A tleap script that builds the chain and sets N, CA, C and O, in Angstrom:
source leaprc.protein.ff14SB
mol = sequence {
  NMET LEU SER ILE LEU ASP LEU LEU GLY THR
  ILE GLY ALA ALA ALA LEU GLY LEU PRO GLY
  ILE LEU GLY VAL ALA LEU GLY MET THR THR
  ARG ASN PRO LEU VAL ALA GLY LEU LEU ALA
  ALA MET VAL GLY VAL VAL SER PRO LEU VAL
  LEU GLY GLY SER HIE SER THR HIE VAL ALA
  ILE THR PRO LEU GLU TYR GLY VAL ALA LEU
  VAL ILE GLY ALA LEU ALA GLY LEU VAL GLY
  CYS ALA ILE ARG ARG LYS GLY ALA THR CVAL
}
set mol.1.N position { -21.003 -17.610 -0.953 }
set mol.1.CA position { -20.168 -16.528 -0.684 }
set mol.1.C position { -19.136 -16.992 0.200 }
set mol.1.O position { -19.364 -17.720 1.166 }
set mol.2.N position { -18.013 -16.573 -0.126 }
set mol.2.CA position { -16.593 -16.668 0.689 }
set mol.2.C position { -16.543 -15.765 1.878 }
set mol.2.O position { -16.405 -14.554 1.711 }
set mol.3.N position { -16.643 -16.267 3.020 }
set mol.3.CA position { -16.146 -15.232 4.042 }
set mol.3.C position { -14.594 -14.940 4.261 }
set mol.3.O position { -13.732 -15.640 3.730 }
set mol.4.N position { -14.339 -13.989 4.982 }
set mol.4.CA position { -13.102 -13.326 4.959 }
set mol.4.C position { -12.301 -14.255 5.722 }
set mol.4.O position { -11.087 -14.238 5.520 }
set mol.5.N position { -12.887 -15.247 6.754 }
set mol.5.CA position { -12.103 -16.200 7.579 }
set mol.5.C position { -11.713 -17.363 6.460 }
set mol.5.O position { -10.567 -17.813 6.475 }
set mol.6.N position { -12.502 -17.757 5.665 }
set mol.6.CA position { -12.240 -18.850 4.689 }
set mol.6.C position { -10.996 -18.277 3.895 }
set mol.6.O position { -9.968 -18.954 3.869 }
set mol.7.N position { -11.049 -17.066 3.255 }
set mol.7.CA position { -10.123 -16.484 2.412 }
set mol.7.C position { -8.714 -16.400 3.250 }
set mol.7.O position { -7.710 -16.824 2.678 }
set mol.8.N position { -8.609 -15.942 4.406 }
set mol.8.CA position { -7.597 -16.030 5.265 }
set mol.8.C position { -6.856 -17.336 5.508 }
set mol.8.O position { -5.629 -17.435 5.477 }
set mol.9.N position { -7.759 -18.393 5.768 }
set mol.9.CA position { -7.528 -19.623 5.979 }
set mol.9.C position { -6.855 -20.177 4.629 }
set mol.9.O position { -5.828 -20.793 4.914 }
set mol.10.N position { -7.078 -20.154 3.422 }
set mol.10.CA position { -6.715 -20.322 2.136 }
set mol.10.C position { -5.530 -19.782 1.983 }
set mol.10.O position { -4.653 -20.590 1.678 }
set mol.11.N position { -5.171 -18.563 2.105 }
set mol.11.CA position { -3.999 -17.751 2.076 }
set mol.11.C position { -3.008 -18.319 3.121 }
set mol.11.O position { -1.843 -18.445 2.744 }
set mol.12.N position { -3.302 -18.651 4.294 }
set mol.12.CA position { -2.595 -19.112 5.418 }
set mol.12.C position { -2.106 -20.754 5.027 }
set mol.12.O position { -1.055 -21.211 5.477 }
set mol.13.N position { -2.754 -21.321 4.393 }
set mol.13.CA position { -2.474 -22.583 4.068 }
set mol.13.C position { -1.656 -22.815 3.021 }
set mol.13.O position { -0.862 -23.756 3.013 }
set mol.14.N position { -1.815 -21.796 1.851 }
set mol.14.CA position { -0.894 -22.095 0.905 }
set mol.14.C position { 0.440 -21.385 1.032 }
set mol.14.O position { 1.386 -21.733 0.326 }
set mol.15.N position { 0.564 -20.193 2.095 }
set mol.15.CA position { 1.841 -19.718 2.523 }
set mol.15.C position { 2.490 -20.663 3.430 }
set mol.15.O position { 3.719 -20.591 3.420 }
set mol.16.N position { 1.963 -21.549 4.229 }
set mol.16.CA position { 2.553 -22.395 5.115 }
set mol.16.C position { 2.599 -24.059 4.396 }
set mol.16.O position { 3.268 -24.969 4.885 }
set mol.17.N position { 1.906 -24.170 3.394 }
set mol.17.CA position { 1.943 -25.412 2.553 }
set mol.17.C position { 3.014 -25.754 1.543 }
set mol.17.O position { 4.102 -25.180 1.532 }
set mol.18.N position { 2.716 -26.584 0.805 }
set mol.18.CA position { 3.567 -26.574 -0.318 }
set mol.18.C position { 3.911 -25.679 -1.196 }
set mol.18.O position { 5.111 -25.646 -1.465 }
set mol.19.N position { 2.980 -24.683 -1.913 }
set mol.19.CA position { 3.324 -23.593 -2.667 }
set mol.19.C position { 4.354 -22.576 -1.876 }
set mol.19.O position { 5.254 -22.012 -2.498 }
set mol.20.N position { 4.169 -22.392 -0.528 }
set mol.20.CA position { 5.193 -21.498 0.245 }
set mol.20.C position { 6.402 -22.201 0.202 }
set mol.20.O position { 7.332 -21.915 -0.552 }
set mol.21.N position { 6.390 -23.091 0.984 }
set mol.21.CA position { 7.816 -23.780 1.336 }
set mol.21.C position { 8.587 -24.151 0.052 }
set mol.21.O position { 9.685 -23.674 -0.235 }
set mol.22.N position { 7.838 -25.137 -0.768 }
set mol.22.CA position { 8.743 -25.370 -1.908 }
set mol.22.C position { 8.886 -24.405 -2.901 }
set mol.22.O position { 9.759 -24.567 -3.753 }
set mol.23.N position { 8.104 -23.347 -2.924 }
set mol.23.CA position { 8.179 -22.346 -3.719 }
set mol.23.C position { 9.484 -21.467 -3.358 }
set mol.23.O position { 10.219 -21.037 -4.247 }
set mol.24.N position { 9.712 -21.235 -2.005 }
set mol.24.CA position { 11.071 -20.583 -1.636 }
set mol.24.C position { 12.180 -21.515 -1.887 }
set mol.24.O position { 13.191 -20.947 -2.303 }
set mol.25.N position { 12.266 -22.732 -1.755 }
set mol.25.CA position { 13.178 -23.766 -2.065 }
set mol.25.C position { 13.533 -23.602 -3.522 }
set mol.25.O position { 14.716 -23.428 -3.813 }
set mol.26.N position { 12.650 -23.641 -4.419 }
set mol.26.CA position { 12.837 -23.588 -5.869 }
set mol.26.C position { 13.283 -22.187 -6.243 }
set mol.26.O position { 14.128 -22.184 -7.139 }
set mol.27.N position { 12.980 -21.164 -5.848 }
set mol.27.CA position { 13.410 -19.882 -5.904 }
set mol.27.C position { 14.934 -19.583 -5.383 }
set mol.27.O position { 15.696 -18.750 -5.875 }
set mol.28.N position { 15.202 -20.437 -4.291 }
set mol.28.CA position { 16.804 -20.293 -3.888 }
set mol.28.C position { 17.791 -20.981 -4.822 }
set mol.28.O position { 19.005 -20.790 -4.749 }
set mol.29.N position { 17.103 -21.939 -5.862 }
set mol.29.CA position { 18.067 -22.419 -6.662 }
set mol.29.C position { 18.405 -21.656 -8.026 }
set mol.29.O position { 19.067 -22.144 -8.942 }
set mol.30.N position { 17.949 -20.621 -8.014 }
set mol.30.CA position { 18.477 -19.664 -9.450 }
set mol.30.C position { 18.333 -18.254 -8.840 }
set mol.30.O position { 17.552 -17.902 -7.955 }
set mol.31.N position { 19.215 -17.552 -9.475 }
set mol.31.CA position { 19.130 -16.138 -9.396 }
set mol.31.C position { 18.491 -15.544 -10.414 }
set mol.31.O position { 18.589 -14.318 -10.357 }
set mol.32.N position { 17.886 -15.940 -11.305 }
set mol.32.CA position { 16.825 -15.299 -12.501 }
set mol.32.C position { 15.289 -15.143 -11.686 }
set mol.32.O position { 14.593 -16.151 -11.567 }
set mol.33.N position { 14.951 -14.189 -11.294 }
set mol.33.CA position { 13.532 -13.840 -10.802 }
set mol.33.C position { 12.539 -14.491 -11.729 }
set mol.33.O position { 11.640 -15.219 -11.308 }
set mol.34.N position { 12.719 -14.220 -12.959 }
set mol.34.CA position { 11.413 -14.972 -13.923 }
set mol.34.C position { 11.514 -16.319 -13.573 }
set mol.34.O position { 10.549 -16.849 -13.022 }
set mol.35.N position { 12.612 -17.013 -13.825 }
set mol.35.CA position { 12.662 -18.580 -13.547 }
set mol.35.C position { 12.158 -19.081 -12.154 }
set mol.35.O position { 11.498 -20.097 -11.939 }
set mol.36.N position { 12.569 -18.236 -11.332 }
set mol.36.CA position { 12.234 -18.690 -9.884 }
set mol.36.C position { 10.606 -18.588 -9.550 }
set mol.36.O position { 9.993 -19.395 -8.850 }
set mol.37.N position { 10.002 -17.338 -10.249 }
set mol.37.CA position { 8.682 -17.208 -10.079 }
set mol.37.C position { 7.858 -18.238 -11.000 }
set mol.37.O position { 6.792 -18.638 -10.530 }
set mol.38.N position { 8.247 -18.702 -12.256 }
set mol.38.CA position { 7.680 -19.591 -13.145 }
set mol.38.C position { 7.787 -21.091 -12.431 }
set mol.38.O position { 6.895 -21.938 -12.474 }
set mol.39.N position { 8.795 -21.203 -11.910 }
set mol.39.CA position { 8.926 -22.549 -11.114 }
set mol.39.C position { 8.101 -22.711 -10.028 }
set mol.39.O position { 7.334 -23.669 -9.928 }
set mol.40.N position { 8.217 -21.749 -9.122 }
set mol.40.CA position { 7.056 -21.589 -7.861 }
set mol.40.C position { 5.702 -21.624 -8.263 }
set mol.40.O position { 4.843 -22.249 -7.640 }
set mol.41.N position { 5.480 -20.942 -9.330 }
set mol.41.CA position { 3.913 -20.936 -9.752 }
set mol.41.C position { 3.532 -22.144 -10.374 }
set mol.41.O position { 2.382 -22.513 -10.137 }
set mol.42.N position { 4.149 -22.771 -11.034 }
set mol.42.CA position { 3.985 -24.235 -11.324 }
set mol.42.C position { 3.649 -24.984 -10.002 }
set mol.42.O position { 2.541 -25.457 -9.753 }
set mol.43.N position { 4.654 -25.032 -9.246 }
set mol.43.CA position { 3.998 -25.833 -7.888 }
set mol.43.C position { 2.598 -25.341 -7.230 }
set mol.43.O position { 1.815 -26.112 -6.677 }
set mol.44.N position { 2.402 -23.968 -7.368 }
set mol.44.CA position { 1.336 -23.499 -6.986 }
set mol.44.C position { 0.206 -24.186 -7.673 }
set mol.44.O position { -0.727 -24.598 -6.983 }
set mol.45.N position { 0.201 -24.342 -8.901 }
set mol.45.CA position { -0.961 -24.884 -9.753 }
set mol.45.C position { -1.009 -26.510 -9.634 }
set mol.45.O position { -2.061 -27.137 -9.758 }
set mol.46.N position { 0.101 -27.045 -9.411 }
set mol.46.CA position { -0.047 -28.544 -9.377 }
set mol.46.C position { -0.541 -29.111 -7.896 }
set mol.46.O position { -1.184 -30.143 -7.705 }
set mol.47.N position { -0.069 -28.162 -6.896 }
set mol.47.CA position { -0.212 -28.639 -5.509 }
set mol.47.C position { -1.710 -28.780 -4.905 }
set mol.47.O position { -2.009 -29.534 -3.979 }
set mol.48.N position { -2.551 -27.959 -5.562 }
set mol.48.CA position { -4.153 -28.128 -5.173 }
set mol.48.C position { -4.534 -29.375 -5.843 }
set mol.48.O position { -5.401 -30.035 -5.271 }
set mol.49.N position { -3.980 -29.902 -7.125 }
set mol.49.CA position { -4.455 -31.022 -7.717 }
set mol.49.C position { -4.072 -32.172 -6.998 }
set mol.49.O position { -4.867 -33.111 -6.941 }
set mol.50.N position { -2.854 -32.252 -6.381 }
set mol.50.CA position { -2.261 -33.309 -5.919 }
set mol.50.C position { -2.825 -33.342 -4.314 }
set mol.50.O position { -3.313 -34.406 -3.933 }
set mol.51.N position { -2.782 -32.513 -3.626 }
set mol.51.CA position { -3.120 -32.532 -2.191 }
set mol.51.C position { -4.545 -31.950 -1.716 }
set mol.51.O position { -5.055 -32.256 -0.638 }
set mol.52.N position { -5.135 -31.058 -2.670 }
set mol.52.CA position { -6.221 -30.197 -2.395 }
set mol.52.C position { -7.430 -31.042 -2.253 }
set mol.52.O position { -7.990 -31.145 -1.162 }
set mol.53.N position { -7.887 -31.703 -3.407 }
set mol.53.CA position { -9.425 -32.312 -3.191 }
set mol.53.C position { -9.391 -33.798 -2.823 }
set mol.53.O position { -8.446 -34.528 -3.119 }
set mol.54.N position { -10.457 -34.189 -2.174 }
set mol.54.CA position { -10.413 -35.646 -2.131 }
set mol.54.C position { -10.975 -36.104 -3.095 }
set mol.54.O position { -12.071 -35.696 -3.482 }
set mol.55.N position { -10.228 -37.154 -3.717 }
set mol.55.CA position { -10.497 -37.881 -4.748 }
set mol.55.C position { -11.741 -38.785 -4.587 }
set mol.55.O position { -12.522 -39.029 -5.506 }
set mol.56.N position { -11.860 -39.328 -3.133 }
set mol.56.CA position { -12.957 -40.226 -3.280 }
set mol.56.C position { -14.078 -39.875 -2.998 }
set mol.56.O position { -15.035 -40.645 -3.086 }
set mol.57.N position { -14.185 -38.549 -2.574 }
set mol.57.CA position { -15.719 -37.830 -2.360 }
set mol.57.C position { -15.925 -36.823 -3.361 }
set mol.57.O position { -16.952 -36.153 -3.251 }
set mol.58.N position { -14.993 -36.541 -4.503 }
set mol.58.CA position { -15.094 -35.564 -5.204 }
set mol.58.C position { -15.240 -34.189 -5.022 }
set mol.58.O position { -15.956 -33.405 -5.644 }
set mol.59.N position { -14.330 -33.954 -3.919 }
set mol.59.CA position { -14.616 -32.630 -3.403 }
set mol.59.C position { -13.977 -31.705 -4.468 }
set mol.59.O position { -12.845 -31.996 -4.854 }
set mol.60.N position { -14.719 -30.410 -5.074 }
set mol.60.CA position { -14.362 -29.586 -5.941 }
set mol.60.C position { -13.296 -28.769 -5.533 }
set mol.60.O position { -13.337 -28.488 -4.335 }
set mol.61.N position { -12.247 -28.249 -6.238 }
set mol.61.CA position { -11.398 -27.276 -5.691 }
set mol.61.C position { -11.856 -25.991 -6.507 }
set mol.61.O position { -12.070 -26.082 -7.716 }
set mol.62.N position { -12.003 -24.772 -5.811 }
set mol.62.CA position { -12.484 -23.616 -6.462 }
set mol.62.C position { -11.291 -23.043 -7.393 }
set mol.62.O position { -10.091 -23.311 -7.321 }
set mol.63.N position { -11.943 -22.202 -8.260 }
set mol.63.CA position { -10.769 -21.252 -9.029 }
set mol.63.C position { -10.033 -20.231 -7.798 }
set mol.63.O position { -8.889 -19.810 -7.966 }
set mol.64.N position { -10.736 -19.938 -6.711 }
set mol.64.CA position { -9.851 -19.107 -5.935 }
set mol.64.C position { -8.854 -19.744 -5.506 }
set mol.64.O position { -7.752 -19.200 -5.572 }
set mol.65.N position { -8.971 -20.935 -5.007 }
set mol.65.CA position { -7.921 -21.888 -4.313 }
set mol.65.C position { -6.572 -21.897 -5.235 }
set mol.65.O position { -5.423 -21.756 -4.816 }
set mol.66.N position { -6.983 -22.097 -6.600 }
set mol.66.CA position { -6.090 -22.059 -7.607 }
set mol.66.C position { -5.226 -20.880 -7.781 }
set mol.66.O position { -4.007 -20.842 -7.948 }
set mol.67.N position { -6.035 -19.980 -7.715 }
set mol.67.CA position { -5.398 -18.308 -7.874 }
set mol.67.C position { -4.595 -18.199 -6.603 }
set mol.67.O position { -3.419 -17.844 -6.684 }
set mol.68.N position { -5.157 -18.487 -5.393 }
set mol.68.CA position { -4.236 -18.145 -4.225 }
set mol.68.C position { -3.019 -18.974 -4.271 }
set mol.68.O position { -1.941 -18.424 -4.042 }
set mol.69.N position { -3.068 -20.325 -4.561 }
set mol.69.CA position { -1.832 -20.952 -4.603 }
set mol.69.C position { -0.833 -20.664 -5.628 }
set mol.69.O position { 0.355 -20.943 -5.472 }
set mol.70.N position { -1.382 -20.018 -6.848 }
set mol.70.CA position { -0.468 -19.465 -7.922 }
set mol.70.C position { 0.221 -18.396 -7.609 }
set mol.70.O position { 1.386 -18.222 -7.966 }
set mol.71.N position { -0.562 -17.455 -6.798 }
set mol.71.CA position { 0.165 -16.211 -6.437 }
set mol.71.C position { 0.999 -16.446 -5.233 }
set mol.71.O position { 2.075 -15.849 -5.280 }
set mol.72.N position { 0.819 -17.068 -4.297 }
set mol.72.CA position { 1.590 -17.417 -3.235 }
set mol.72.C position { 2.841 -18.174 -3.642 }
set mol.72.O position { 3.945 -17.855 -3.199 }
set mol.73.N position { 2.661 -19.177 -4.487 }
set mol.73.CA position { 3.746 -19.786 -5.118 }
set mol.73.C position { 4.875 -18.895 -5.634 }
set mol.73.O position { 6.045 -18.878 -5.251 }
set mol.74.N position { 4.156 -17.992 -6.793 }
set mol.74.CA position { 4.961 -17.067 -7.506 }
set mol.74.C position { 5.779 -16.286 -6.543 }
set mol.74.O position { 6.990 -16.108 -6.675 }
set mol.75.N position { 4.937 -15.754 -5.407 }
set mol.75.CA position { 5.672 -14.598 -4.419 }
set mol.75.C position { 6.581 -15.431 -3.797 }
set mol.75.O position { 7.708 -14.941 -3.730 }
set mol.76.N position { 6.438 -16.688 -3.255 }
set mol.76.CA position { 7.352 -17.285 -2.601 }
set mol.76.C position { 8.824 -17.648 -3.536 }
set mol.76.O position { 9.969 -17.685 -3.086 }
set mol.77.N position { 8.473 -17.846 -4.672 }
set mol.77.CA position { 9.716 -18.040 -5.387 }
set mol.77.C position { 10.384 -16.939 -5.657 }
set mol.77.O position { 11.556 -17.148 -5.967 }
set mol.78.N position { 9.971 -15.595 -5.645 }
set mol.78.CA position { 10.646 -14.422 -5.903 }
set mol.78.C position { 11.318 -14.138 -4.506 }
set mol.78.O position { 12.454 -13.666 -4.464 }
set mol.79.N position { 10.622 -14.424 -3.387 }
set mol.79.CA position { 11.406 -14.204 -2.151 }
set mol.79.C position { 12.799 -15.285 -2.129 }
set mol.79.O position { 13.915 -14.939 -1.741 }
set mol.80.N position { 12.538 -16.281 -2.500 }
set mol.80.CA position { 13.908 -17.328 -2.481 }
set mol.80.C position { 14.774 -16.814 -3.354 }
set mol.80.O position { 15.977 -16.913 -3.114 }
set mol.81.N position { 14.277 -16.115 -4.626 }
set mol.81.CA position { 15.450 -15.629 -5.489 }
set mol.81.C position { 16.156 -14.529 -4.711 }
set mol.81.O position { 17.385 -14.530 -4.638 }
set mol.82.N position { 15.378 -13.545 -4.099 }
set mol.82.CA position { 15.849 -12.565 -3.500 }
set mol.82.C position { 16.969 -12.802 -2.271 }
set mol.82.O position { 17.895 -12.059 -1.947 }
set mol.83.N position { 16.577 -14.064 -1.709 }
set mol.83.CA position { 17.575 -14.356 -0.684 }
set mol.83.C position { 18.595 -15.129 -1.003 }
set mol.83.O position { 19.549 -15.295 -0.243 }
set mol.84.N position { 18.470 -15.791 -2.402 }
set mol.84.CA position { 19.699 -16.306 -2.979 }
set mol.84.C position { 20.586 -14.983 -3.366 }
set mol.84.O position { 21.723 -14.819 -2.924 }
set mol.85.N position { 19.967 -14.108 -4.198 }
set mol.85.CA position { 20.908 -12.693 -4.720 }
set mol.85.C position { 21.398 -12.113 -3.678 }
set mol.85.O position { 22.570 -11.763 -3.816 }
set mol.86.N position { 20.813 -11.837 -2.466 }
set mol.86.CA position { 21.213 -10.971 -1.301 }
set mol.86.C position { 22.527 -11.800 -0.630 }
set mol.86.O position { 23.640 -11.328 -0.401 }
set mol.87.N position { 22.042 -13.219 -0.380 }
set mol.87.CA position { 23.212 -13.984 0.322 }
set mol.87.C position { 24.264 -13.969 -0.525 }
set mol.87.O position { 25.319 -13.778 0.081 }
set mol.88.N position { 24.400 -14.113 -1.836 }
set mol.88.CA position { 25.455 -14.343 -2.508 }
set mol.88.C position { 26.350 -13.088 -2.625 }
set mol.88.O position { 27.529 -13.181 -2.967 }
set mol.89.N position { 25.751 -11.905 -2.328 }
set mol.89.CA position { 26.612 -10.699 -2.152 }
set mol.89.C position { 27.368 -10.547 -0.767 }
set mol.89.O position { 28.401 -9.878 -0.724 }
set mol.90.N position { 26.925 -11.087 0.220 }
set mol.90.CA position { 27.512 -10.827 1.521 }
set mol.90.C position { 28.703 -11.551 1.634 }
set mol.90.O position { 29.373 -11.480 2.663 }
savepdb mol mol.pdb
quit
């Protein structure tokens, strides 16, 4: 059973980690929200594979971690796209 503290830690780590920061950066490269969301979601899927598990001890990455990273990445990409679109009109 996952506690609420573990869930909040997973969400915070994804938002402040690679899916959040790189997702905003990739979202700011385009004005198309669909492309921004897809690019950032791909980062959200790849980042737990690269940085999440310890390969020497075979720590399993749960589907919840993949889901949280995917959602945070897509939302960060959309935020980056909104920043790009609003900043371009000022």
